[in-house]
N, C-alpha and C positions, 0 to 999 in steps of 0.2 A: 506450305504446311502451316496451320494455325498454331497458336500458342498452345491450346489444349492439346492438339495432336503431338506437338513436340514434347510437352510434358509427359504424356502417356507413352510415347516411344521410348523415353529414357528412364522413366520411373515406374511404369507399369500400374500395378494395383495401388500403389501409394497415392495415386491420383483419384480423388473422391469427388464425384459430381452428384452423389445422392441429395435429393431436396432436403432430406433432415440435416445433413451435415452442412450444407449451404446455409440453411437457415439459421443454424446455431452459430455459425461463423460470423453472422451479421450483428451480434450482440456481446456485450459483456455484463457486468453487474450493475452498470451505472443507469440501466433503464433506457439507454439510447440504443437505437437500432439504425443500421445503414439502410438507406432508401431501396436498395435492391441487393439481392444476393450476389456473392462473389463468383467469379469464373470457375474456380475450383478450389478445393482444400488439399493441399499436399501434406500427407502425414509422414514427414521426415523421420527416419529411424537412425541414420548416420549423419556425420559431418558432410560426406560426399553427397548425400541427398540434398542437403541445404545448398551446397556449391553447385550442384547441377541445376537446381531451381534458380538460383540467383544468375547463373549464366544465361539460362533461357530468357528470364525476365529482363536482363540487361540488353540481350541481343534484340528483343522485340520491343523494348520500351515499356514493358508491362508492370504495372504498380504491384507491390508485394506488401502485405500486412503480416507481420509475425505474431502468432498466437501460442499462448501456454494453455492454462486451464481456463481463461476467460473469466477470471475473477476480478478484474479491474474495475474501477469506479470512476474512470475518467473518459471512456469511449475509445481509448487509444488503440485497442486490439480489434475494432470493428471493422470487417471487410465488406466492402461494397461492390457494386457493379464494375465488371471489368477488371477486377483486382484478383489476384492470387492470395488466398489465405494460407500462409505457410506455418503449420502447426509443428512445434517441437515437442509436443506432450509426449510422444512415445520415447524420447531420449532421455531415459531415466537412470543410466548407470552411475554407480560411484566407482570412478576409474582408480582411485587411490585414497587411502587414509594414512597419515603419518603422525602418529602420536607424539613421536618426539619432536617434530617440527610444528605440531598443533596446526596441521593443514589437512584438507581434503580437496581432492579434484573431482567435480561431478559434471554430468551433463544438466542442461537447463530445465528438462522436463520433470525432474524429481520433485515431489511435494515437500514443502518445508517440513511438515511433521514426520514424513516417512524417512527423510534424511536424519533427523534427530533420533527417531527410533533405532536407526541402524548404528549411529554413532555412539549411542548409550553403551554398547557392549565394549567399546573401547575406552569408556570413561570420559567421553568427550560430548560436546554439543555446539551447535552454531546458534548464535544468540539472537538474531532477528526473529521477531515473534508477532507478525501481523495477527489480528484477531481472526483472519482467515487462514491461519497456518495449516489447517487440516485440508484445505482445498486449494492453496495457492502454491505455485511452482517457484523453485529457486530462481530460475531465469526470468520469471515474472517480477519477482522481488527485486532483482537487480535492474531489470529494465524500467521499473517505475521508481526506483529509489525508495523501496517500501521502509516503513517504520514499525509501529506496532506498540505492544504494551510494556516492553522492556526497555524501551530507548533511553530513558532518563538515566539508567544505571549502566546499560551494556551497549549503548550506541545504536546506530541506525545501519542499514545494509552496507552504506558507504564505509563504515568503520570496519566491516567484517569481510572484505574482499580484497584479495592480494593482486589477482589478475583474471583477465578473461580472454577467451578464444573467440574471435569474431570472424565471421564471413562478410566481407564487403559487399557492396551493390553489384560489383563485376564478378563475383564468385571467388576472389582470392580469400585465402585464410591467413590471418595474422594473430599473433600471440601477444598480448599486451600485459605489461605488469611484471611480477617477479614471484618467486616462491621464499624468498628471505624476508625476514622482519623488516628490514630497511631496504630502500631501493629508490634512488632519486635520478636514475639515468634518463635523460631527455624529459620531454614533456609528459605530464601524467595522463595518458590517453585512457587508462582504466577509469579514473574518476569521471573522465568525459562521457565514457559509455554508461556509467551507472546514472539511471534516471533519464536516458536519452529517448525512452519510449519507442524504440524501433526506428528511429530516424536516421541513424548513423550506421547500422550494420545488425547483423543477426547473431546474437550471442549463442554460441554452441558448446561452451564449456566454461568452467569457472574454477579458480584456485581460491578457497575460502579459508579465512582465518578463523580457527576454532578455539574453544576454551574448554578447560577441564571442568567436569561436573563439579558444581558448587557443593561443598560439604556442609553438614549442619542441617538444621530444621528449616522449614518454610512456614512462616506465621503469617496470618491473615488478620486484618483489621477491617471491619465494616462499620461505617458511621453515617448515620442519617442526620439530616438538618432540615429546619423548616422550610428554607428556600434555597435555591440553586446559588444565589449570590453568598449565602452563608457557607456552603459547601465550597465554593471556590476560594473564599477567605481562609476557610480550614486548610485547604491544600497549600495556600500560600504560606500558611503558618509553619506547616511541616518543613517546607523548603527553607524558610527563614531560620528554623531551628537547627539547620545543618545536618538534618538526618537524610539518608539517602535510601529510600526504599527501592526495591526492584520494580515494583509496579505501583502506580497511583492513578486510578481511574475514577472519573466522575460521571453520574449519570443524573440528568435532570428528571423531574417529576414525570413528565410525559413518558420519556424513554424507559424510565424504571418501571412504571406502571405496565407499559406495553410488553416489557420482557417477562415480568412476573406473570402476566396473562398468558403469554405464549408457552411458558414453562409449567403452568398449572400451579403456581405459587400463590399463597394468600396475597391479596392485594396491599400494597404498601400503605402508609399514612397519606391521605390526600395532600398533594402539594409538596411531599417530602422529596428531597434529592439525596443521592448516596455517594460516599467515597468509599472505594474498595482498594485496599492497600496491602501489598505483600512485602515482607522482608526476607532476605535469604542469607546464608553464610553463618559462620560461627557465632556472630552477634546478632542474629536474627530475633531471638526472643527479647533481649535487652532493647532493640530498636523498636520493636513492635510495641513494648510496653511504653516506651518514650512517645511514640506517635499517638497511641491511645491517649495518654495524658495531655498532649497538646490539642488533640480534638476534642476532648472533653472540656477543656478550658475554652475552646472556641464555641461551645454550645451544642456539641454533637452528642448524639446518643450513640454509644460505642459498644460493640461486641468484638471479641477476640478469641481467635483459636490458634492453637499451636499444632493442630492436626492438618496434615498436607491434604488429605482426601477432602476433608471439610472445606478447607481454603479454595480448593478447586471447584467445590459445588457453589461457593459464594461468587467465585470469579466467573463462573458459567453464566451468571445472569448478565454480565458485561459482555460476554462473547456472544450472547443471544441477540445482541442489538440489531443487527442488519435484519435477520429474518423476522424480528419483532416489529420493525418498521413497515415490513411488507404487508403485516397484518392490517396497517391502517391505511393503506392505499399505495400508490405509486411514490417511491421515495427518491428524491434527487439527493444523494448522499454527499455532502461537501466536507471540505478539508481546508481549514485555515490554521495558521499558527501565529502566535504572538509571543512576545517576551513573557516569561513567567509571572513577572510583577504585573502584567497587564491583563491577566486572566479575569479578574473580577470586572474590570472595565469593558472587556470584550462580551462577557454575559450581560452587562448592561447594555451594550449596543445590540445584542440579539434581540432583548426585550424591546428595546426602541424600534427595531426593524419590524417585529411582529405587530406592534401597535400601528406603525405608520403604513403597513402594507394590508393589514388584516389577514395575516397569515400565522400558522402555528409552526414553530421551528424547534422540534425535539432535538436536544443536543446531549452528546456525550463528549468526554475529553480525555486525552492522555494528560492528566493534570500535571504530572511530574515534569513535563517539557513544554507545555503551553500549546499542545495541538488539540484543537477542538474540531468536532465532526458535527456540524449543524445539518439537520436533516429537513428538507423542504417536502412536505406531504401534499400530494394532489391527487385527483381521480382521472383516469383515463391514461392514454399512451403519450400524449403530447404535453410538454411542459407549457402551461399557461403563461402568458407575458406578465402577468402579476408576480408568478414566481420568480421569473427572470429579473425583474425589477427590485424584488426583494433580495434575490442573491447579489445582484450589482451592488446594492446599498451596503450589504454585509461585508462583501469583499473589499470594498473601498474603506469601510470601517477598520478591518484587519491591517490594511496597509498604513492607514493614519495612525495606528497605535504602534508602529514599528515592526508590523508582522509581515506575512507573506501569503500569497494566494493558496499555496499547497505545501503541506509539510511532509506528505507521503504518498499521495495519491497519483500525483502528476497533472500535467496540463491536459494532454489528449485532445478531445473535442470540446469538452465542457468548459474550459477555461481559456482558450486560445485568444478570446477576443479581450481578455484583461491583461494578457502577458505584457505588452508594451507599457501599460500603465505602472506596472511594477518595475520593469527593467528599465525604461526610458528608451528613446529612439536609437541611440548610438549602441547600447548594448544588444538590443533587439536585432538590429542589423547585423552586428558582429556574429551573433549566434546563428543567424540565418546563413552568413556567409561560410561559417565553420561546416555547417550541414552540407552545403553544396560541394566542399572540397572531398567529403565523404562519399557523397551521392550526387554526382553532376547531372544526372538526368532527372532527378527528383522522383525516383521510383520508390523509395522506401517510405512507407506509411504516409503518402501525401495527404495533405489537408489537416494533419495532426500536429499539435503544438503551435505552428505558425499559421495564421489565417490567410496569408496572401504570399 
């Protein structure tokens, strides 16, 4: 009996071989596509469905690529020829909400925004806030170690997960982590799973650390600067002033103009870059006023609003970045992080790479934590060598400045060739060895993260 026959015998209509579904499973939002469609898409609806799929895959040595909403930006969820695409998108239940413990237990397929919409009735929220929150899943957030706009104040996904339920490569279910605020029993396998990109197991549940809804106003400051370097210096000045905004986002001139065009807004001043900053909590108005004063001192043209809805309209310009880039061509959306003190230097490096390689690199940044998203724009489906050469130069610049290849998107397919450069050979081999303990046959997301 073939793999496909075994899957159908045990999972029935959950096994999908329609051309449309197979084609969809080949790609994520990175612009990369597997060279061939997968063997099948399994639409798991329960933990048992995932276990059955993994038992069949283990028995037959069939590779498995776990997928959520397919919004990743590193190619990690792309399923190719001879592989099973295991979708957990239908697993969307909130299994428990405990306001007293500030905890929720959820399935991996629930969308980030949907989770928070349901938590709001309890006066709670889950802090991770990717720009794609309306379309990305909690499981995908965990698997990629996602970040987002609120990281500088509220932390990344790693700071908001207490435990995970994981189906291993052979189909066993294990529960990692704890429900208590503290817990240091044994090795921290939960942290190991966060950001593992489907190479260690299939996340089928998560105990999430919640926060109470923040009281007070949300205030928004928008400041334009003549150059992106000036805007980066402005963000550094806010940090140096000891003010902690909830959100501090930077858009360079090209990305700002593209977002305005996409949203039908008046064109910004040519060459201008923008900082969009939000404060929250009881001191939000005082903090926003202080930030506005700092930015004016740094040469910014500043507007400020204390109206939450108007603030969200201003922030919508930043959230439109990805679709705006798609209007310019095919976008290789990248992700590097540097120490916050090196933000201006990193923008200088981006300008140098543009000149050296004859490319334009529209860039936005989570300026509050030093995470930049340079976008390499090209025409067609295949990434030209010129773009890869420019990306290589840029990645190495980030590492030289004390930074990292990825702050939140992960390694996936796109960055595996540079992984050893950052980790060094000994740590690179140690990480490979750890992956083999979890997956001796190498059937979990093969070819992703590690390139050999």
